[in-house]
DRENBAKOL-250250 format. One record per residue (C-alpha): x, y, z; residue number from 1. Coordinates in steps of 0.001 Angstrom, whole numbers. Example, Ala and Ser with C-alpha at 12.3 -4.5 7.8 and 13.67 -1.06 7.14 Angstrom:
x,y,z,seq
12300,-4500,7800,1
13670,-1060,7140,2
REM end
This chain:
x,y,z,seq
-31,-168,329,1
1241,3372,-1345,2
1245,6020,1630,3
-702,9600,-293,4
1113,11988,-863,5
-372,13948,1125,6
968,11998,4469,7
4466,12748,3057,8
4244,15969,4149,9
4331,15023,7288,10
7490,13921,6804,11
10526,16808,7596,12
13668,16865,7271,13
15065,15059,10087,14
18027,17319,10647,15
16001,20755,10376,16
14374,20414,13815,17
16449,18282,15810,18
16840,20056,18832,19
20802,18400,20110,20
24410,19166,18273,21
24866,17838,14600,22
27790,17441,13056,23
28307,19135,9810,24
28878,15909,7872,25
26528,13891,9071,26
23777,16870,8497,27
25001,16802,4965,28
25042,13638,4867,29
21304,13584,6341,30
20092,15845,4275,31
20805,14725,1120,32
19581,10994,1885,33
15649,12702,2624,34
15649,14429,-25,35
16327,11372,-1929,36
13820,9998,149,37
11181,12635,-592,38
12332,12657,-4175,39
10521,9363,-5017,40
14897,7542,-4694,41
15190,4040,-4194,42
14307,3770,-328,43
16275,947,116,44
18990,3117,-1008,45
18236,5672,1720,46
17642,3214,4897,47
20464,1662,3968,48
22702,5306,4726,49
20325,5285,8113,50
21170,2054,9454,51
25202,2848,8735,52
25043,5932,10371,53
23910,3758,12741,54
25745,1343,13545,55
28443,4394,13904,56
26405,5897,16345,57
22824,3558,17897,58
21559,6732,18814,59
21387,8819,16307,60
18469,10279,16285,61
18030,11951,13078,62
19579,8889,11425,63
16575,6908,13058,64
14068,8978,11979,65
15093,8626,8269,66
14744,5083,8612,67
11124,5212,9993,68
10579,7960,7126,69
11779,5413,5186,70
9936,2339,6813,71
6314,4730,6336,72
6851,4989,2769,73
6824,1557,2575,74
3899,807,5011,75
5450,-892,7315,76
3337,1175,9975,77
4328,-1031,13499,78
8006,-963,12398,79
8480,2610,11940,80
6311,2979,14808,81
8834,896,16914,82
11820,2687,15517,83
10222,6334,16615,84
8804,5474,20030,85
11792,5687,22675,86
13114,8624,19988,87
9966,11198,20698,88
9367,10124,24034,89
13273,10888,24862,90
12878,13778,22638,91
9356,15709,22837,92
10025,18788,21315,93
12161,17032,18021,94
9055,17651,15855,95
10518,15416,12079,96
10278,12579,15253,97
6695,13282,16800,98
4430,13415,12893,99
6467,11011,11379,100
4985,8544,14277,101
2392,10038,14569,102
966,9471,11560,103
2111,5265,11868,104
-194,5623,14827,105
-2619,6872,13282,106
-1597,3871,9926,107
-2661,1717,12495,108
-5546,2430,13765,109
-4456,4030,17529,110
-6242,7548,16972,111
-5466,8936,20612,112
-1903,8522,20103,113
-1574,10286,16679,114
-4175,12548,17673,115
-1561,13791,20397,116
1539,13374,18885,117
-760,16250,15826,118
-1716,18440,18650,119
1789,19009,19898,120
3439,19788,16708,121
279,21327,14861,122
1782,24470,14884,123
4886,23638,13036,124
3225,21785,9792,125
-229,23072,8264,126
-1125,19224,7915,127
-643,18203,11246,128
-3163,20752,12594,129
-5575,19671,9978,130
-5277,16609,11177,131
-5091,17312,14690,132
-8808,18981,14171,133
-10278,15844,12609,134
-9758,13153,15281,135
-9561,15574,18043,136
-13823,14447,18482,137
-12961,10784,17735,138
-10189,10553,19977,139
-11921,12659,22790,140
-14691,9722,22698,141
-12588,7325,23522,142
-11099,8955,26332,143
-13755,9445,28004,144
-14828,5949,27473,145
-11936,4940,29063,146
-11485,7857,31978,147
-15610,6152,32327,148
-14384,2769,32865,149
-11515,2931,34405,150
-12979,5811,37312,151
-16112,2661,38234,152
-13970,-162,38513,153
-11674,2456,41379,154
-8737,2417,39178,155
-8513,6092,39905,156
-4369,6593,39140,157
-5620,5421,35552,158
-8820,7260,35279,159
-5722,10271,36201,160
-4067,9553,33321,161
-6533,9675,30722,162
-8273,12534,32416,163
-5151,14830,31909,164
-5118,14049,28493,165
-9037,15854,28539,166
-7890,18444,30069,167
-4533,19356,27690,168
-6549,18769,24982,169
-10057,20876,26390,170
-9232,22163,30063,171
-12137,24624,29216,172
-14407,21924,28007,173
-17421,21172,30274,174
-16442,17451,28834,175
-12673,17856,31308,176
-14158,19744,33878,177
-17135,17151,34546,178
-14872,15209,35113,179
-12385,16116,37236,180
-15090,16859,39490,181
-16131,13293,39098,182
-12197,11932,39598,183
-12168,14742,42590,184
-16006,13435,44351,185
-14673,9659,44024,186
-11122,10697,46005,187
-12574,12360,48335,188
-10607,15829,46866,189
-13543,18530,47585,190
-10786,21318,46922,191
-10505,19421,43396,192
-14239,19005,43363,193
-14925,22239,44192,194
-12330,24046,41762,195
-14081,22359,38771,196
-17927,22578,40034,197
-17702,26551,40295,198
-16681,27287,36732,199
-19665,24534,36164,200
-21487,25943,37828,201
-20699,30302,35579,202
-21280,28458,33239,203
-25024,26967,34165,204
-26249,29307,36449,205
-29703,28258,36118,206
-28361,23897,37251,207
-29617,24264,40859,208
-28102,20772,41620,209
-24303,22156,40737,210
-25498,25283,42529,211
-26060,22902,45678,212
-23258,21681,45350,213
-20578,24144,45283,214
-22715,25722,47911,215
-21885,22193,50430,216
-18196,22417,49163,217
-17797,25726,49595,218
-18786,24757,53202,219
-17211,22256,53776,220
-13658,22984,51393,221
-14184,26372,50381,222
-15121,29953,51336,223
-17725,29908,53508,224
-19701,32939,53460,225
-19902,31663,49609,226
-21628,29124,50527,227
-24187,30908,52742,228
-24399,33139,50196,229
-25713,30702,47910,230
-27949,29151,50292,231
-29573,32532,51439,232
-30698,32676,48161,233
-31364,29542,47589,234
-33345,29292,50115,235
-35374,33069,49007,236
-36230,31085,45441,237
-37172,28049,46890,238
-39042,28907,50017,239
-40917,26017,50473,240
-37756,23091,49557,241
-36388,20974,53013,242
-34205,20532,52192,243
-32671,24196,50710,244
-33742,25235,54853,245
-31865,22135,56155,246
-28924,23411,54057,247
-29317,26611,55066,248
-29107,26347,58349,249
-26084,24119,58439,250
-25208,26801,56869,251
-25386,29627,59412,252
-23706,27387,61938,253
-21272,26611,59878,254
-20392,30775,58909,255
-21042,30973,62845,256
-17616,29039,63754,257
-15340,31540,62341,258
-15888,33627,65210,259
-14363,31018,66881,260
-10725,30940,68203,261
-8678,29191,65614,262
-7481,26983,67359,263
-11430,25537,68071,264
-11802,26233,64231,265
-8931,23770,62957,266
-10406,21097,66013,267
-13888,21382,64192,268
-12818,21135,60795,269
-9781,18882,60014,270
-8985,17146,62981,271
-9421,13762,61770,272
-10035,12025,65533,273
-10948,13834,68692,274
-9962,13357,71782,275
-11974,14142,74504,276
-10163,17315,75741,277
-10805,18578,71674,278
-14831,17033,71849,279
-14948,19281,75453,280
-14085,22043,73666,281
-16318,21764,70922,282
-18347,21407,73691,283
-17811,24319,75180,284
-17500,26580,71993,285
-20488,25677,70332,286
-23211,25158,72497,287
-24655,28757,74197,288
-25763,26575,77508,289
-22332,25347,78344,290
-20343,28506,78548,291
-22754,30432,80347,292
-24872,27694,81803,293
-24677,27265,85935,294
-22508,24155,87402,295
-24583,21928,89315,296
-20930,20768,90940,297
-17181,21349,91359,298
-15832,17766,90630,299
-11851,17928,90239,300
-9988,16178,87842,301
-6282,15679,89074,302
-4613,15206,84941,303
-6713,18766,84019,304
-4544,21160,86120,305
-2212,22061,83980,306
-3842,21576,80618,307
-3901,24237,78149,308
-8318,23466,77557,309
-8454,23177,81938,310
-10807,26128,81473,311
-13907,24721,78889,312
-12739,20429,80260,313
-14256,21925,84226,314
-16648,23484,82251,315
-18370,20580,80659,316
-17179,18104,83998,317
-18977,20318,86737,318
-22601,20406,84235,319
-22459,16141,84222,320
-21622,15840,80299,321
-18467,14251,81025,322
-17285,12003,83487,323
-14615,12110,85338,324
-13307,8816,87184,325
-14188,8180,90747,326
-11881,6450,91913,327
-8498,8300,90427,328
-9873,11499,90162,329
-9109,11799,86058,330
-10752,13237,83278,331
-8194,11498,80320,332
-8125,14201,77992,333
-5727,12803,76070,334
-7979,9642,75008,335
-10497,8535,72641,336
-13473,10259,72594,337
-15832,7086,71645,338
-18634,8468,69351,339
-20918,6751,72525,340
-19715,9250,74629,341
-20773,12204,72634,342
-24169,10435,71990,343
-24374,11025,75347,344
-23261,14303,75661,345
-25311,15436,73482,346
-28362,13823,74842,347
-27831,14552,78543,348
-27188,18280,76626,349
-30987,18499,75398,350
-32639,16602,78329,351
-30994,20036,79742,352
-33041,21422,77723,353
-36471,23553,78945,354
-38634,21777,77576,355
-37059,19431,76946,356
-37613,17816,73131,357
-40068,15533,72434,358
-37973,12815,71012,359
-36384,11968,74452,360
-39334,10330,75630,361
-39184,12308,79344,362
-36403,10013,79547,363
-32730,10945,80823,364
-29331,9842,80537,365
-25914,8721,82442,366
-23335,6129,82189,367
-25429,2869,83102,368
-27512,3748,80276,369
-27583,1066,77523,370
-26263,523,73878,371
-29819,-30,72493,372
-31454,3686,74597,373
-28586,5872,73749,374
-28800,4488,69246,375
-33117,4589,69762,376
-32501,7945,71294,377
-29882,9629,69229,378
-31956,8616,65934,379
-35137,9805,67027,380
-33207,12889,67793,381
-32092,12801,64507,382
-28190,13263,65777,383
-27234,10721,63169,384
-29125,10019,60162,385
-29640,6765,60416,386
-29459,4650,63394,387
-26777,2003,61403,388
-24542,4917,62115,389
-24403,4613,66272,390
-20847,3100,65677,391
-20699,3497,69614,392
-17131,2736,69958,393
-15817,4427,66862,394
-13738,7166,66776,395
-15280,10587,66128,396
-12980,13036,63736,397
-13911,17268,64197,398
-16675,17433,61228,399
-18603,14643,62617,400
-18952,16136,65697,401
-19677,19988,64859,402
-22271,18110,62910,403
-24157,16440,65956,404
-23925,19020,67374,405
-25494,21567,65241,406
-28054,19140,65123,407
-28791,18850,68721,408
-28827,22628,68972,409
-31615,22356,65924,410
-33851,20420,68589,411
-33701,23344,70905,412
REM end
C-alpha cells in the first residue's frame, strides 16, 4: 500500500529541527538522503544509509527518524512506530520524530496517540493541524470512555492519566470539568471538586443541583460566606424546599464557626480523630448553655490542672456532660473520645433543655444507659442520620462532631 502524497507532508527533514548538536558532515549526509527519499529515490538505499550511520552511532536520532520515514513509505507502520517511540519519548520537542510517529500511529488505528502527536506540533505543520482537528472528536470520545471505565472500576491512577489528556486537549470544555469533578468526588478531593464545580456553575447558573453542590463544597472546603450566600439565595427562590432550608441552617451554623478561636476552628474542620479534651472544647464553644450555664457540681480532675483546655474541660465536667473517674479523679484528656461518649453528652445536653425535646420521650441518660437506648434516642432526635451509624466504640472526627452538635442545637 503506497503512502499518499498528503501523508508525505508530515515527513520533515530529520536534521532541521533536531534539538541536539550534529556535526556538519552527518547533517549534510542525512539531508541528502532525505531529499532522495522525498523525491522518490530507492527507499532501500536511503534506509541502508541510515542503518550504516546507526551502526557507528546507535543513538543518532535523526538517522532513526530517516530510517523510520523510509519504513513509512514502504507501509511498514508497525516497524516505524517501534523505531520512533523511544526517540519521541526522549525528545518530545523533536517535530520530525513526533509527526512521523503520529502518522504511523494513525495508520495503525491508534487515534488517541496520533492525535496527541499532531496536537503537540500542529504549529509546525498545517497538515498536522488539519489532522488534529479531524481526529480530536473521536480521540476525546475514546479517552472519555476509558476514563469512565477506569473510574467505575476504582482505577483512579489510570482515570487520572486519561483525564490529564482531556484537560490538556480541551481544559475549558464541560467534559473535562465534569471529569475532574467526578474523579475528585470519587477520591475525596473536596478542593479539586470545588474548583471544577465553581466553573461549571458559572456556565450553568440555572442548574440547581450544581448550585447546591457548590454551596456544600464552599462550606466544606472553600469560602463559608460564599456558601451561606448561595443557600440564602436558593432559600429565597425555593422557600418551600425542606432540603434547602436544612442546608441554609447548616450554612448559618458553619458561618458562625468563623467567630471561634482559630484553634477551635482547626479542630472543628480538620481533626480526623478527636480526643476527650478536644470534644470538651467543641462543646464549650459551640453550645451556649455549656459556656454560660451554671455548673451543678464542683468536681476536680487531677490530670487537667496544667492542661491548655482546663477551663473548657472543667465547665463540661461540672455540668455533668462528661465523666471523671471516681477513684483516680482522672478525666483522661488525651484519650480518644468515642462516638458513644459524644452521643451521651449530646443527649444529656438535650435533656437539660427547658423544655426537653419530645424525641427523648421524657427519658434522661447517664453512664449506665444501655447502648440500645442511646442509639434509639440518637436516631429519634436526628443526631445521626441512620441507626446504623450508631457505632458507639468508633472514633469521631471534628467535622462529624460539629455536625452532631449542630443537630443537637437544632432540637432545642
